[in-house]
C-alpha atoms as a printed R data frame, in Angstrom:
    type eleno elety resid chain resno       x       y      z
1   ATOM     1    CA   MET     A     1 -26.468  31.363 -0.994
2   ATOM     2    CA   ASP     A     2 -25.445  28.867 -3.667
3   ATOM     3    CA   ILE     A     3 -21.982  30.402 -3.922
4   ATOM     4    CA   VAL     A     4 -21.400  29.916 -0.183
5   ATOM     5    CA   VAL     A     5 -22.381  26.240 -0.395
6   ATOM     6    CA   ASP     A     6 -20.137  25.801 -3.441
7   ATOM     7    CA   ILE     A     7 -17.167  27.410 -1.679
8   ATOM     8    CA   LEU     A     8 -17.660  25.285  1.442
9   ATOM     9    CA   THR     A     9 -18.022  22.184 -0.724
10  ATOM    10    CA   TRP     A    10 -14.781  22.885 -2.534
11  ATOM    11    CA   LEU     A    11 -12.959  23.587  0.723
12  ATOM    12    CA   LEU     A    12 -14.124  20.266  2.161
13  ATOM    13    CA   LEU     A    13 -13.331  18.315 -1.008
14  ATOM    14    CA   ILE     A    14  -9.867  19.821 -1.399
15  ATOM    15    CA   SER     A    15  -8.961  19.430  2.278
16  ATOM    16    CA   GLY     A    16 -10.210  15.826  2.212
17  ATOM    17    CA   ALA     A    17  -8.089  15.110 -0.845
18  ATOM    18    CA   VAL     A    18  -5.045  16.714  0.805
19  ATOM    19    CA   PHE     A    19  -5.475  14.622  3.965
20  ATOM    20    CA   SER     A    20  -5.889  11.470  1.879
21  ATOM    21    CA   MET     A    21  -2.703  12.249 -0.055
22  ATOM    22    CA   ILE     A    22  -0.805  12.935  3.185
23  ATOM    23    CA   GLY     A    23  -1.968   9.551  4.460
24  ATOM    24    CA   GLY     A    24  -0.758   7.887  1.278
25  ATOM    25    CA   PHE     A    25   2.641   9.531  1.625
26  ATOM    26    CA   GLY     A    26   2.727   8.475  5.281
27  ATOM    27    CA   ILE     A    27   2.077   4.868  4.358
28  ATOM    28    CA   ILE     A    28   4.949   4.962  1.890
29  ATOM    29    CA   ARG     A    29   7.449   7.019  3.907
30  ATOM    30    CA   LEU     A    30   7.033   5.951  7.542
31  ATOM    31    CA   PRO     A    31   9.560   3.393  8.782
32  ATOM    32    CA   GLU     A    32   7.563   0.630 10.445
33  ATOM    33    CA   PHE     A    33   4.231  -1.189 10.450
34  ATOM    34    CA   PHE     A    34   2.523   0.522 13.375
35  ATOM    35    CA   SER     A    35   3.405   4.024 12.174
36  ATOM    36    CA   ARG     A    36   2.151   3.208  8.698
37  ATOM    37    CA   MET     A    37  -1.058   1.765 10.060
38  ATOM    38    CA   HIS     A    38  -1.624   4.872 12.180
39  ATOM    39    CA   ALA     A    39  -1.061   7.183  9.211
40  ATOM    40    CA   GLY     A    40  -3.439   5.219  7.044
41  ATOM    41    CA   GLY     A    41  -6.174   4.856  9.638
42  ATOM    42    CA   ILE     A    42  -6.280   8.452 10.813
43  ATOM    43    CA   THR     A    43  -6.091  10.103  7.418
44  ATOM    44    CA   ASP     A    44  -8.461   7.577  5.875
45  ATOM    45    CA   THR     A    45 -11.204   8.503  8.303
46  ATOM    46    CA   LEU     A    46 -10.544  12.243  8.201
47  ATOM    47    CA   GLY     A    47  -9.984  12.512  4.443
48  ATOM    48    CA   ALA     A    48 -13.001  10.420  3.506
49  ATOM    49    CA   GLY     A    49 -15.112  12.209  6.116
50  ATOM    50    CA   LEU     A    50 -14.268  15.606  4.675
51  ATOM    51    CA   ILE     A    51 -14.929  14.445  1.120
52  ATOM    52    CA   ILE     A    52 -18.268  12.924  2.088
53  ATOM    53    CA   GLY     A    53 -19.109  16.101  4.028
54  ATOM    54    CA   GLY     A    54 -18.532  18.124  0.864
55  ATOM    55    CA   LEU     A    55 -20.745  15.765 -1.107
56  ATOM    56    CA   MET     A    56 -23.441  16.082  1.553
57  ATOM    57    CA   LEU     A    57 -23.430  19.854  1.117
58  ATOM    58    CA   GLN     A    58 -23.944  19.442 -2.603
59  ATOM    59    CA   GLY     A    59 -26.686  16.869 -2.086
60  ATOM    60    CA   GLY     A    60 -28.877  19.171 -0.010
61  ATOM    61    CA   PHE     A    61 -31.658  17.632  2.047
62  ATOM    62    CA   SER     A    62 -32.382  14.470  0.083
63  ATOM    63    CA   LEU     A    63 -32.110  10.719  0.151
64  ATOM    64    CA   VAL     A    64 -28.575  11.006 -1.216
65  ATOM    65    CA   THR     A    65 -27.523  12.971  1.872
66  ATOM    66    CA   ALA     A    66 -29.075  10.348  4.145
67  ATOM    67    CA   LYS     A    67 -27.125   7.626  2.360
68  ATOM    68    CA   LEU     A    68 -23.905   9.637  2.603
69  ATOM    69    CA   PHE     A    69 -24.549  10.164  6.317
70  ATOM    70    CA   MET     A    70 -24.893   6.391  6.767
71  ATOM    71    CA   ILE     A    71 -21.632   5.853  4.870
72  ATOM    72    CA   ILE     A    72 -19.753   8.343  7.025
73  ATOM    73    CA   PHE     A    73 -21.263   6.837 10.202
74  ATOM    74    CA   PHE     A    74 -20.103   3.327  9.287
75  ATOM    75    CA   LEU     A    75 -16.709   4.650  8.187
76  ATOM    76    CA   ILE     A    76 -16.178   6.381 11.530
77  ATOM    77    CA   ILE     A    77 -17.063   3.139 13.324
78  ATOM    78    CA   THR     A    78 -15.244   0.595 11.143
79  ATOM    79    CA   SER     A    79 -11.962   2.305 10.254
80  ATOM    80    CA   PRO     A    80 -10.626   2.766 13.817
81  ATOM    81    CA   THR     A    81 -11.969  -0.660 14.764
82  ATOM    82    CA   ALA     A    82 -10.131  -2.277 11.861
83  ATOM    83    CA   CYS     A    83  -6.881  -0.494 12.762
84  ATOM    84    CA   HIS     A    84  -7.218  -1.573 16.383
85  ATOM    85    CA   ALA     A    85  -7.875  -5.202 15.397
86  ATOM    86    CA   LEU     A    86  -4.926  -5.167 13.009
87  ATOM    87    CA   ALA     A    87  -2.611  -3.762 15.693
88  ATOM    88    CA   LYS     A    88  -3.753  -6.326 18.277
89  ATOM    89    CA   SER     A    89  -3.248  -9.110 15.756
90  ATOM    90    CA   ALA     A    90   0.257  -7.880 14.938
91  ATOM    91    CA   LEU     A    91   1.129  -7.697 18.646
92  ATOM    92    CA   ALA     A    92  -0.292 -11.194 19.219
93  ATOM    93    CA   GLN     A    93   1.922 -12.529 16.430
94  ATOM    94    CA   GLY     A    94   5.007 -11.069 18.127
95  ATOM    95    CA   MET     A    95   5.521  -7.897 16.126
96  ATOM    96    CA   GLN     A    96   6.755  -5.088 18.379
97  ATOM    97    CA   PRO     A    97   6.702  -1.351 17.697
98  ATOM    98    CA   GLU     A    98  10.074   0.335 17.369
99  ATOM    99    CA   LEU     A    99  11.104   2.969 19.871
100 ATOM   100    CA   ASP     A   100  12.961   6.179 19.028
101 ATOM   101    CA   SER     A   101  16.271   4.464 19.673
102 ATOM   102    CA   GLY     A   102  15.503   1.860 17.038
103 ATOM   103    CA   ALA     A   103  15.308  -0.982 19.546
104 ATOM   104    CA   PRO     A   104  12.078  -2.988 19.766
105 ATOM   105    CA   MET     A   105   9.939  -2.585 22.867
106 ATOM   106    CA   SER     A   106  10.445  -5.221 25.574
107 ATOM   107    CA   ASN     A   107   7.580  -7.050 27.279
108 ATOM   108    CA   GLU     A   108   9.686  -7.814 30.345
109 ATOM   109    CA   LYS     A   109   8.835  -6.059 33.609
110 ATOM   110    CA   GLU     A   110  11.727  -4.756 35.643
């Protein structure tokens, strides 16, 4: 049974690390603010969630697992909320997302 838990732990840890690295590359490579923020927010939550899930498997049923569960709960709540607040703030300051054509989005109604 220990080997199954170890294999699942390693799968979660490695996949979490891969998602975190993809998010880092997305932040560097994507062309504009909103795309970068999306890449960072999504992969931050998923990558950290997978890593913490792997640590929870290794922790077993203990106080450590309860603390890790609280961390993942607050991460799932705060990371998307922070990205949403950052996007609303950027829009309020006049920053507009770019469309596929490269032109900024217009607020005018036709």
